[in-house]
Gaussian input, Z-matrix of N, CA and C with variables (Angstrom, degrees):
# hf/3-21g

backbone

0 1
 N
 C     1     B1
 C     2     B2     1     A1
 N     3     B3     2     A2     1     D1
 C     4     B4     3     A3     2     D2
 C     5     B5     4     A4     3     D3
 N     6     B6     5     A5     4     D4
 C     7     B7     6     A6     5     D5
 C     8     B8     7     A7     6     D6
 N     9     B9     8     A8     7     D7
 C    10    B10     9     A9     8     D8
 C    11    B11    10    A10     9     D9
 N    12    B12    11    A11    10    D10
 C    13    B13    12    A12    11    D11
 C    14    B14    13    A13    12    D12
 N    15    B15    14    A14    13    D13
 C    16    B16    15    A15    14    D14
 C    17    B17    16    A16    15    D15
 N    18    B18    17    A17    16    D16
 C    19    B19    18    A18    17    D17
 C    20    B20    19    A19    18    D18
 N    21    B21    20    A20    19    D19
 C    22    B22    21    A21    20    D20
 C    23    B23    22    A22    21    D21
 N    24    B24    23    A23    22    D22
 C    25    B25    24    A24    23    D23
 C    26    B26    25    A25    24    D24
 N    27    B27    26    A26    25    D25
 C    28    B28    27    A27    26    D26
 C    29    B29    28    A28    27    D27
 N    30    B30    29    A29    28    D28
 C    31    B31    30    A30    29    D29
 C    32    B32    31    A31    30    D30
 N    33    B33    32    A32    31    D31
 C    34    B34    33    A33    32    D32
 C    35    B35    34    A34    33    D33
 N    36    B36    35    A35    34    D34
 C    37    B37    36    A36    35    D35
 C    38    B38    37    A37    36    D36
 N    39    B39    38    A38    37    D37
 C    40    B40    39    A39    38    D38
 C    41    B41    40    A40    39    D39
 N    42    B42    41    A41    40    D40
 C    43    B43    42    A42    41    D41
 C    44    B44    43    A43    42    D42
 N    45    B45    44    A44    43    D43
 C    46    B46    45    A45    44    D44
 C    47    B47    46    A46    45    D45
 N    48    B48    47    A47    46    D46
 C    49    B49    48    A48    47    D47
 C    50    B50    49    A49    48    D48
 N    51    B51    50    A50    49    D49
 C    52    B52    51    A51    50    D50
 C    53    B53    52    A52    51    D51
 N    54    B54    53    A53    52    D52
 C    55    B55    54    A54    53    D53
 C    56    B56    55    A55    54    D54
 N    57    B57    56    A56    55    D55
 C    58    B58    57    A57    56    D56
 C    59    B59    58    A58    57    D57
 N    60    B60    59    A59    58    D58
 C    61    B61    60    A60    59    D59
 C    62    B62    61    A61    60    D60
 N    63    B63    62    A62    61    D61
 C    64    B64    63    A63    62    D62
 C    65    B65    64    A64    63    D63
 N    66    B66    65    A65    64    D64
 C    67    B67    66    A66    65    D65
 C    68    B68    67    A67    66    D66
 N    69    B69    68    A68    67    D67
 C    70    B70    69    A69    68    D68
 C    71    B71    70    A70    69    D69
 N    72    B72    71    A71    70    D70
 C    73    B73    72    A72    71    D71
 C    74    B74    73    A73    72    D72
 N    75    B75    74    A74    73    D73
 C    76    B76    75    A75    74    D74
 C    77    B77    76    A76    75    D75
 N    78    B78    77    A77    76    D76
 C    79    B79    78    A78    77    D77
 C    80    B80    79    A79    78    D78
 N    81    B81    80    A80    79    D79
 C    82    B82    81    A81    80    D80
 C    83    B83    82    A82    81    D81
 N    84    B84    83    A83    82    D82
 C    85    B85    84    A84    83    D83
 C    86    B86    85    A85    84    D84
 N    87    B87    86    A86    85    D85
 C    88    B88    87    A87    86    D86
 C    89    B89    88    A88    87    D87
 N    90    B90    89    A89    88    D88
 C    91    B91    90    A90    89    D89
 C    92    B92    91    A91    90    D90
 N    93    B93    92    A92    91    D91
 C    94    B94    93    A93    92    D92
 C    95    B95    94    A94    93    D93
 N    96    B96    95    A95    94    D94
 C    97    B97    96    A96    95    D95
 C    98    B98    97    A97    96    D96
 N    99    B99    98    A98    97    D97
 C   100   B100    99    A99    98    D98
 C   101   B101   100   A100    99    D99
 N   102   B102   101   A101   100   D100
 C   103   B103   102   A102   101   D101
 C   104   B104   103   A103   102   D102
 N   105   B105   104   A104   103   D103
 C   106   B106   105   A105   104   D104
 C   107   B107   106   A106   105   D105
 N   108   B108   107   A107   106   D106
 C   109   B109   108   A108   107   D107
 C   110   B110   109   A109   108   D108
 N   111   B111   110   A110   109   D109
 C   112   B112   111   A111   110   D110
 C   113   B113   112   A112   111   D111
 N   114   B114   113   A113   112   D112
 C   115   B115   114   A114   113   D113
 C   116   B116   115   A115   114   D114
 N   117   B117   116   A116   115   D115
 C   118   B118   117   A117   116   D116
 C   119   B119   118   A118   117   D117
 N   120   B120   119   A119   118   D118
 C   121   B121   120   A120   119   D119
 C   122   B122   121   A121   120   D120
 N   123   B123   122   A122   121   D121
 C   124   B124   123   A123   122   D122
 C   125   B125   124   A124   123   D123
 N   126   B126   125   A125   124   D124
 C   127   B127   126   A126   125   D125
 C   128   B128   127   A127   126   D126
 N   129   B129   128   A128   127   D127
 C   130   B130   129   A129   128   D128
 C   131   B131   130   A130   129   D129
 N   132   B132   131   A131   130   D130
 C   133   B133   132   A132   131   D131
 C   134   B134   133   A133   132   D132
 N   135   B135   134   A134   133   D133
 C   136   B136   135   A135   134   D134
 C   137   B137   136   A136   135   D135
 N   138   B138   137   A137   136   D136
 C   139   B139   138   A138   137   D137
 C   140   B140   139   A139   138   D138
 N   141   B141   140   A140   139   D139
 C   142   B142   141   A141   140   D140
 C   143   B143   142   A142   141   D141
 N   144   B144   143   A143   142   D142
 C   145   B145   144   A144   143   D143
 C   146   B146   145   A145   144   D144
 N   147   B147   146   A146   145   D145
 C   148   B148   147   A147   146   D146
 C   149   B149   148   A148   147   D147
 N   150   B150   149   A149   148   D148
 C   151   B151   150   A150   149   D149
 C   152   B152   151   A151   150   D150
 N   153   B153   152   A152   151   D151
 C   154   B154   153   A153   152   D152
 C   155   B155   154   A154   153   D153
 N   156   B156   155   A155   154   D154
 C   157   B157   156   A156   155   D155
 C   158   B158   157   A157   156   D156
 N   159   B159   158   A158   157   D157
 C   160   B160   159   A159   158   D158
 C   161   B161   160   A160   159   D159
 N   162   B162   161   A161   160   D160
 C   163   B163   162   A162   161   D161
 C   164   B164   163   A163   162   D162
 N   165   B165   164   A164   163   D163
 C   166   B166   165   A165   164   D164
 C   167   B167   166   A166   165   D165
 N   168   B168   167   A167   166   D166
 C   169   B169   168   A168   167   D167
 C   170   B170   169   A169   168   D168
 N   171   B171   170   A170   169   D169
 C   172   B172   171   A171   170   D170
 C   173   B173   172   A172   171   D171
 N   174   B174   173   A173   172   D172
 C   175   B175   174   A174   173   D173
 C   176   B176   175   A175   174   D174
 N   177   B177   176   A176   175   D175
 C   178   B178   177   A177   176   D176
 C   179   B179   178   A178   177   D177
 N   180   B180   179   A179   178   D178
 C   181   B181   180   A180   179   D179
 C   182   B182   181   A181   180   D180
 N   183   B183   182   A182   181   D181
 C   184   B184   183   A183   182   D182
 C   185   B185   184   A184   183   D183
 N   186   B186   185   A185   184   D184
 C   187   B187   186   A186   185   D185
 C   188   B188   187   A187   186   D186
 N   189   B189   188   A188   187   D187
 C   190   B190   189   A189   188   D188
 C   191   B191   190   A190   189   D189
 N   192   B192   191   A191   190   D190
 C   193   B193   192   A192   191   D191
 C   194   B194   193   A193   192   D192
 N   195   B195   194   A194   193   D193
 C   196   B196   195   A195   194   D194
 C   197   B197   196   A196   195   D195
 N   198   B198   197   A197   196   D196
 C   199   B199   198   A198   197   D197
 C   200   B200   199   A199   198   D198
 N   201   B201   200   A200   199   D199
 C   202   B202   201   A201   200   D200
 C   203   B203   202   A202   201   D201
 N   204   B204   203   A203   202   D202
 C   205   B205   204   A204   203   D203
 C   206   B206   205   A205   204   D204
 N   207   B207   206   A206   205   D205
 C   208   B208   207   A207   206   D206
 C   209   B209   208   A208   207   D207
 N   210   B210   209   A209   208   D208
 C   211   B211   210   A210   209   D209
 C   212   B212   211   A211   210   D210
 N   213   B213   212   A212   211   D211
 C   214   B214   213   A213   212   D212
 C   215   B215   214   A214   213   D213
 N   216   B216   215   A215   214   D214
 C   217   B217   216   A216   215   D215
 C   218   B218   217   A217   216   D216
 N   219   B219   218   A218   217   D217
 C   220   B220   219   A219   218   D218
 C   221   B221   220   A220   219   D219
 N   222   B222   221   A221   220   D220
 C   223   B223   222   A222   221   D221
 C   224   B224   223   A223   222   D222
 N   225   B225   224   A224   223   D223
 C   226   B226   225   A225   224   D224
 C   227   B227   226   A226   225   D225
 N   228   B228   227   A227   226   D226
 C   229   B229   228   A228   227   D227
 C   230   B230   229   A229   228   D228
 N   231   B231   230   A230   229   D229
 C   232   B232   231   A231   230   D230
 C   233   B233   232   A232   231   D231
 N   234   B234   233   A233   232   D232
 C   235   B235   234   A234   233   D233
 C   236   B236   235   A235   234   D234
 N   237   B237   236   A236   235   D235
 C   238   B238   237   A237   236   D236
 C   239   B239   238   A238   237   D237
 N   240   B240   239   A239   238   D238
 C   241   B241   240   A240   239   D239
 C   242   B242   241   A241   240   D240
 N   243   B243   242   A242   241   D241
 C   244   B244   243   A243   242   D242
 C   245   B245   244   A244   243   D243
 N   246   B246   245   A245   244   D244
 C   247   B247   246   A246   245   D245
 C   248   B248   247   A247   246   D246
 N   249   B249   248   A248   247   D247
 C   250   B250   249   A249   248   D248
 C   251   B251   250   A250   249   D249

   B1=1.4545
   B2=1.5317
   B3=1.3160
   B4=1.4625
   B5=1.5241
   B6=1.3106
   B7=1.4675
   B8=1.5271
   B9=1.3071
   B10=1.4692
   B11=1.5267
   B12=1.3265
   B13=1.4628
   B14=1.5206
   B15=1.3356
   B16=1.4680
   B17=1.5231
   B18=1.3256
   B19=1.4718
   B20=1.5269
   B21=1.3186
   B22=1.4565
   B23=1.5118
   B24=1.3293
   B25=1.4630
   B26=1.5228
   B27=1.3330
   B28=1.4609
   B29=1.5300
   B30=1.3095
   B31=1.4628
   B32=1.5240
   B33=1.3312
   B34=1.4558
   B35=1.5166
   B36=1.3296
   B37=1.4621
   B38=1.5292
   B39=1.3360
   B40=1.4599
   B41=1.5244
   B42=1.3337
   B43=1.4671
   B44=1.5236
   B45=1.3278
   B46=1.4629
   B47=1.5242
   B48=1.3223
   B49=1.4635
   B50=1.5245
   B51=1.3210
   B52=1.4618
   B53=1.5232
   B54=1.3252
   B55=1.4665
   B56=1.5209
   B57=1.3255
   B58=1.4583
   B59=1.5155
   B60=1.3162
   B61=1.4680
   B62=1.5220
   B63=1.3331
   B64=1.4592
   B65=1.5227
   B66=1.3192
   B67=1.4624
   B68=1.5153
   B69=1.3303
   B70=1.4655
   B71=1.5244
   B72=1.3193
   B73=1.4655
   B74=1.5247
   B75=1.3159
   B76=1.4637
   B77=1.5244
   B78=1.3238
   B79=1.4594
   B80=1.5216
   B81=1.3211
   B82=1.4626
   B83=1.5220
   B84=1.3158
   B85=1.4595
   B86=1.5334
   B87=1.3306
   B88=1.4678
   B89=1.5328
   B90=1.3313
   B91=1.4641
   B92=1.5317
   B93=1.3193
   B94=1.4618
   B95=1.5286
   B96=1.3326
   B97=1.4595
   B98=1.5266
   B99=1.3385
   B100=1.4642
   B101=1.5333
   B102=1.3269
   B103=1.4624
   B104=1.5258
   B105=1.3216
   B106=1.4613
   B107=1.5259
   B108=1.3287
   B109=1.4669
   B110=1.5208
   B111=1.3298
   B112=1.4621
   B113=1.5233
   B114=1.3104
   B115=1.4638
   B116=1.5261
   B117=1.3120
   B118=1.4667
   B119=1.5345
   B120=1.3471
   B121=1.4746
   B122=1.5309
   B123=1.3341
   B124=1.4654
   B125=1.5259
   B126=1.3298
   B127=1.4648
   B128=1.5264
   B129=1.3134
   B130=1.4664
   B131=1.5254
   B132=1.3293
   B133=1.4656
   B134=1.5260
   B135=1.3242
   B136=1.4632
   B137=1.5276
   B138=1.3186
   B139=1.4673
   B140=1.5245
   B141=1.3246
   B142=1.4604
   B143=1.5254
   B144=1.3291
   B145=1.4690
   B146=1.5243
   B147=1.3289
   B148=1.4630
   B149=1.5203
   B150=1.3010
   B151=1.4682
   B152=1.5296
   B153=1.3129
   B154=1.4634
   B155=1.5262
   B156=1.3170
   B157=1.4661
   B158=1.5193
   B159=1.3258
   B160=1.4543
   B161=1.5248
   B162=1.3314
   B163=1.4642
   B164=1.5336
   B165=1.3278
   B166=1.4692
   B167=1.5248
   B168=1.3142
   B169=1.4682
   B170=1.5265
   B171=1.3225
   B172=1.4599
   B173=1.5234
   B174=1.3193
   B175=1.4673
   B176=1.5306
   B177=1.3168
   B178=1.4650
   B179=1.5310
   B180=1.3292
   B181=1.4666
   B182=1.5299
   B183=1.3321
   B184=1.4656
   B185=1.5238
   B186=1.3154
   B187=1.4624
   B188=1.5305
   B189=1.3036
   B190=1.4616
   B191=1.5263
   B192=1.3164
   B193=1.4629
   B194=1.5331
   B195=1.3093
   B196=1.4663
   B197=1.5338
   B198=1.3514
   B199=1.4718
   B200=1.5325
   B201=1.3233
   B202=1.4595
   B203=1.5294
   B204=1.3109
   B205=1.4700
   B206=1.5288
   B207=1.3315
   B208=1.4621
   B209=1.5218
   B210=1.3149
   B211=1.4622
   B212=1.5321
   B213=1.3270
   B214=1.4716
   B215=1.5227
   B216=1.3254
   B217=1.4584
   B218=1.5261
   B219=1.3326
   B220=1.4606
   B221=1.5081
   B222=1.3250
   B223=1.4571
   B224=1.5272
   B225=1.3190
   B226=1.4567
   B227=1.5231
   B228=1.3393
   B229=1.4655
   B230=1.5324
   B231=1.3075
   B232=1.4658
   B233=1.5231
   B234=1.3218
   B235=1.4607
   B236=1.5287
   B237=1.3175
   B238=1.4675
   B239=1.5249
   B240=1.3073
   B241=1.4665
   B242=1.5242
   B243=1.3389
   B244=1.4563
   B245=1.5203
   B246=1.3277
   B247=1.4612
   B248=1.5233
   B249=1.3287
   B250=1.4764
   B251=1.5121
   A1=109.44
   A2=115.82
   A3=120.59
   A4=110.97
   A5=116.53
   A6=121.10
   A7=110.58
   A8=117.48
   A9=120.42
   A10=111.51
   A11=117.20
   A12=119.32
   A13=110.86
   A14=117.08
   A15=120.57
   A16=110.02
   A17=116.78
   A18=121.06
   A19=111.12
   A20=116.00
   A21=119.81
   A22=112.97
   A23=115.95
   A24=120.19
   A25=110.71
   A26=116.85
   A27=119.33
   A28=112.84
   A29=117.78
   A30=120.76
   A31=112.72
   A32=117.54
   A33=120.74
   A34=113.36
   A35=116.57
   A36=120.71
   A37=110.31
   A38=117.73
   A39=120.54
   A40=113.40
   A41=117.39
   A42=119.33
   A43=110.84
   A44=117.62
   A45=120.85
   A46=110.60
   A47=116.67
   A48=120.26
   A49=109.71
   A50=117.01
   A51=121.10
   A52=110.81
   A53=116.97
   A54=120.70
   A55=110.38
   A56=117.52
   A57=121.05
   A58=112.17
   A59=116.79
   A60=121.05
   A61=110.66
   A62=116.52
   A63=119.00
   A64=111.84
   A65=116.81
   A66=119.88
   A67=111.46
   A68=116.88
   A69=120.87
   A70=111.07
   A71=116.98
   A72=120.54
   A73=111.41
   A74=116.84
   A75=120.84
   A76=113.03
   A77=117.19
   A78=120.05
   A79=110.41
   A80=115.85
   A81=119.87
   A82=108.51
   A83=115.50
   A84=121.59
   A85=113.02
   A86=118.26
   A87=120.09
   A88=111.49
   A89=117.61
   A90=120.77
   A91=111.01
   A92=116.15
   A93=120.17
   A94=110.34
   A95=116.35
   A96=120.15
   A97=110.65
   A98=116.99
   A99=120.65
   A100=110.28
   A101=116.60
   A102=119.99
   A103=110.81
   A104=116.89
   A105=121.12
   A106=113.20
   A107=117.54
   A108=119.98
   A109=113.47
   A110=118.32
   A111=120.64
   A112=112.80
   A113=116.81
   A114=120.25
   A115=112.98
   A116=117.96
   A117=120.26
   A118=112.92
   A119=119.74
   A120=117.88
   A121=112.16
   A122=116.92
   A123=121.55
   A124=110.77
   A125=116.46
   A126=121.36
   A127=110.63
   A128=116.33
   A129=120.32
   A130=110.01
   A131=116.94
   A132=119.54
   A133=111.73
   A134=117.31
   A135=120.22
   A136=111.61
   A137=116.89
   A138=120.50
   A139=112.00
   A140=116.92
   A141=119.10
   A142=113.00
   A143=117.64
   A144=120.34
   A145=113.88
   A146=117.53
   A147=120.57
   A148=111.98
   A149=115.54
   A150=121.07
   A151=110.01
   A152=116.61
   A153=121.73
   A154=109.21
   A155=117.25
   A156=122.28
   A157=114.35
   A158=118.29
   A159=119.44
   A160=111.89
   A161=116.50
   A162=120.66
   A163=112.76
   A164=116.91
   A165=120.88
   A166=109.19
   A167=116.63
   A168=121.53
   A169=107.98
   A170=116.05
   A171=121.28
   A172=112.59
   A173=117.65
   A174=119.73
   A175=112.26
   A176=117.68
   A177=121.11
   A178=112.69
   A179=116.99
   A180=120.86
   A181=113.46
   A182=118.56
   A183=121.58
   A184=113.34
   A185=117.51
   A186=121.72
   A187=113.61
   A188=117.86
   A189=120.74
   A190=111.46
   A191=115.39
   A192=120.44
   A193=109.87
   A194=115.78
   A195=120.93
   A196=110.95
   A197=119.31
   A198=117.98
   A199=113.09
   A200=117.54
   A201=120.97
   A202=110.73
   A203=116.59
   A204=120.74
   A205=111.01
   A206=116.11
   A207=119.55
   A208=110.91
   A209=116.37
   A210=120.43
   A211=111.24
   A212=116.68
   A213=120.83
   A214=112.96
   A215=115.74
   A216=119.94
   A217=113.88
   A218=116.65
   A219=120.54
   A220=115.04
   A221=117.15
   A222=121.24
   A223=109.34
   A224=116.97
   A225=122.10
   A226=107.96
   A227=118.42
   A228=119.41
   A229=110.41
   A230=116.77
   A231=121.63
   A232=111.05
   A233=117.79
   A234=121.59
   A235=110.89
   A236=117.22
   A237=121.39
   A238=110.86
   A239=116.62
   A240=121.46
   A241=110.36
   A242=116.70
   A243=121.36
   A244=112.07
   A245=117.65
   A246=120.15
   A247=112.60
   A248=117.35
   A249=119.11
   A250=111.86
   D1=-44.70
   D2=-179.84
   D3=-60.29
   D4=-46.24
   D5=-179.19
   D6=-64.13
   D7=-40.39
   D8=-179.17
   D9=-63.41
   D10=-41.89
   D11=176.61
   D12=-64.28
   D13=-42.00
   D14=178.08
   D15=-58.65
   D16=-49.10
   D17=179.56
   D18=-60.80
   D19=-43.50
   D20=-178.97
   D21=-62.12
   D22=-41.93
   D23=-179.40
   D24=-72.76
   D25=-49.34
   D26=-174.19
   D27=-73.96
   D28=-40.40
   D29=-175.92
   D30=-94.20
   D31=-13.21
   D32=-179.80
   D33=70.47
   D34=31.59
   D35=-178.46
   D36=-96.89
   D37=111.73
   D38=-177.81
   D39=-59.53
   D40=-32.32
   D41=-178.88
   D42=-64.97
   D43=-31.18
   D44=178.66
   D45=-71.41
   D46=-41.99
   D47=177.37
   D48=-62.91
   D49=-43.07
   D50=178.22
   D51=-60.13
   D52=-44.44
   D53=177.84
   D54=-62.74
   D55=-38.35
   D56=177.67
   D57=-64.76
   D58=-42.11
   D59=179.83
   D60=-63.66
   D61=-50.51
   D62=-178.48
   D63=-70.71
   D64=-31.93
   D65=175.91
   D66=-66.12
   D67=-42.72
   D68=178.86
   D69=-66.31
   D70=-33.01
   D71=178.79
   D72=-64.50
   D73=-24.66
   D74=-179.81
   D75=-84.30
   D76=-10.76
   D77=-179.73
   D78=-69.66
   D79=149.77
   D80=174.35
   D81=-69.64
   D82=161.47
   D83=-172.63
   D84=-53.26
   D85=-47.86
   D86=-177.68
   D87=-68.21
   D88=-36.43
   D89=177.16
   D90=-70.08
   D91=-38.80
   D92=178.94
   D93=-64.42
   D94=-42.18
   D95=178.62
   D96=-61.32
   D97=-45.43
   D98=179.15
   D99=-63.73
   D100=-40.26
   D101=178.39
   D102=-60.66
   D103=-47.89
   D104=-176.15
   D105=-70.07
   D106=-33.61
   D107=-176.25
   D108=-91.69
   D109=-27.98
   D110=-175.74
   D111=-113.20
   D112=-52.35
   D113=-173.19
   D114=-75.14
   D115=-45.59
   D116=-175.33
   D117=-61.64
   D118=-45.86
   D119=176.82
   D120=-60.37
   D121=-37.99
   D122=178.18
   D123=-64.64
   D124=-44.23
   D125=-179.80
   D126=-59.97
   D127=-47.59
   D128=-178.10
   D129=-59.79
   D130=-45.76
   D131=-179.69
   D132=-64.61
   D133=-45.01
   D134=-177.29
   D135=-67.41
   D136=-40.02
   D137=-178.22
   D138=-70.02
   D139=-30.45
   D140=-178.38
   D141=-89.93
   D142=-29.02
   D143=-176.15
   D144=-102.49
   D145=-21.19
   D146=-178.96
   D147=-77.28
   D148=171.64
   D149=178.68
   D150=-67.57
   D151=148.71
   D152=-179.97
   D153=-68.38
   D154=114.44
   D155=-171.28
   D156=-67.52
   D157=-28.37
   D158=-178.53
   D159=-70.86
   D160=-18.94
   D161=-178.17
   D162=-90.66
   D163=4.50
   D164=-177.92
   D165=-94.46
   D166=133.26
   D167=174.19
   D168=-83.63
   D169=87.85
   D170=-173.48
   D171=-61.74
   D172=-29.34
   D173=-179.20
   D174=-64.80
   D175=-17.21
   D176=177.42
   D177=-87.76
   D178=0.71
   D179=-174.69
   D180=-123.85
   D181=14.24
   D182=-176.10
   D183=-56.86
   D184=-37.54
   D185=-173.02
   D186=-87.08
   D187=-4.05
   D188=-176.73
   D189=-83.86
   D190=154.46
   D191=178.95
   D192=-81.03
   D193=158.96
   D194=178.60
   D195=-59.78
   D196=-47.61
   D197=178.24
   D198=-58.42
   D199=-36.45
   D200=177.85
   D201=-64.45
   D202=-43.70
   D203=178.58
   D204=-64.39
   D205=-42.45
   D206=179.19
   D207=-59.36
   D208=-42.49
   D209=179.85
   D210=-66.08
   D211=-44.89
   D212=-179.07
   D213=-61.43
   D214=-39.06
   D215=-171.84
   D216=-102.79
   D217=9.70
   D218=173.87
   D219=71.90
   D220=34.55
   D221=179.67
   D222=-104.41
   D223=122.35
   D224=175.83
   D225=-85.62
   D226=127.12
   D227=176.98
   D228=-59.13
   D229=145.80
   D230=-178.43
   D231=-55.36
   D232=-41.78
   D233=-178.02
   D234=-61.93
   D235=-41.11
   D236=178.58
   D237=-69.41
   D238=-37.25
   D239=-179.90
   D240=-64.47
   D241=-41.67
   D242=-177.93
   D243=-68.10
   D244=-31.71
   D245=-176.99
   D246=-83.97
   D247=-8.50
   D248=-179.16
   D249=-92.89

């Protein structure tokens, strides 16, 4: 669900937003609440402020660590976002 919203916002693909909406509707109440209060605000910020993912040559980054990629592409880890 999180990935679909990210794709929908960053790439502008309506099918991804639709999948995110229906996917979130299937979440249990406590998971849906956490998604709406914690994950969704983070997704919106990361998708709008981070680097455009479709323009990245991912094959040139296979050997890099996740924290290194996050730093390069302006992505704040969810855990860091929640504590700020």
